[in-house]
C-alpha positions as CSV (number, residue, x, y, z in Angstrom):
1,M,6.0,8.0,21.6
2,N,2.7,10.0,20.7
3,K,2.9,12.5,18.0
4,P,-0.1,14.9,18.0
5,D,0.1,15.8,14.1
6,L,-0.1,11.8,13.4
7,C,-3.0,9.6,13.4
8,P,-2.6,6.7,16.2
9,A,-4.1,4.3,14.0
10,C,-1.8,4.2,10.8
11,G,0.8,6.9,11.7
12,A,0.0,8.8,8.6
13,A,-0.7,12.8,9.0
14,N,-4.1,13.4,10.8
15,D,-4.6,17.0,9.4
16,C,-5.3,17.9,13.0
17,S,-5.3,22.0,12.9
18,L,-4.7,21.9,16.8
19,A,-1.4,20.0,16.4
20,D,-0.1,22.5,13.9
21,P,1.0,25.8,15.7
22,R,0.2,27.9,12.2
23,T,-3.4,26.6,12.8
24,V,-4.1,26.0,16.4
25,D,-6.6,28.9,16.7
26,R,-8.9,27.2,14.0
27,A,-11.6,24.7,14.9
28,C,-10.4,20.8,13.8
29,W,-11.8,18.9,11.0
30,C,-13.0,16.5,13.4
31,Y,-15.2,19.2,15.1
32,G,-17.6,19.1,11.9
33,V,-18.3,15.3,11.5
34,S,-19.5,12.3,13.3
35,I,-17.4,9.7,14.3
36,D,-18.7,6.4,15.0
37,P,-17.7,5.1,18.4
38,A,-17.2,1.7,17.6
39,V,-14.1,3.2,15.5
40,L,-12.6,5.1,18.7
41,Q,-13.4,1.9,20.8
42,A,-11.1,-0.3,18.1
43,L,-8.0,1.7,19.1
44,P,-6.0,0.2,22.0
45,A,-6.8,2.1,25.0
46,E,-3.4,3.3,25.4
47,L,-3.9,5.3,21.9
48,R,-7.5,6.6,22.6
49,D,-7.6,10.4,23.3
50,K,-4.1,11.2,22.4
51,S,-4.2,12.7,19.0
52,C,-6.8,12.7,16.0
53,L,-7.2,10.0,13.7
54,C,-7.0,10.6,10.0
55,P,-9.9,11.1,7.9
56,A,-9.5,7.6,6.7
57,C,-9.1,5.9,9.7
58,A,-11.8,7.6,11.1
59,Q,-14.0,6.9,8.2
60,V,-15.4,10.1,7.7
61,E,-13.9,11.1,4.3
62,M,-17.3,11.4,2.7
63,Q,-18.7,13.6,5.5
64,L,-15.6,15.8,5.0
65,Q,-16.3,15.8,0.8
66,A,-20.1,16.6,1.4
67,A,-19.2,19.6,3.7
68,A,-16.3,20.6,1.4
69,W,-14.1,21.0,4.8
70,P,-10.6,22.0,3.7
71,I,-8.1,19.3,4.7
72,T,-4.6,21.2,5.1
């Protein structure tokens, strides 16, 4: 079962603002980073485009730190 607030790769919280009713009106952290397409292609097809990866699995933690993006 897909849970939009969990990372499809590791099952941890993905910090997706769109999956949280309290922050659904805010842009997700993933809008401000560049995720390597190879990372997305590594997911099984049935898990793609269902929910956000977490920053660690998306391999964008350094980009978020550089931009000082608030992770909730």
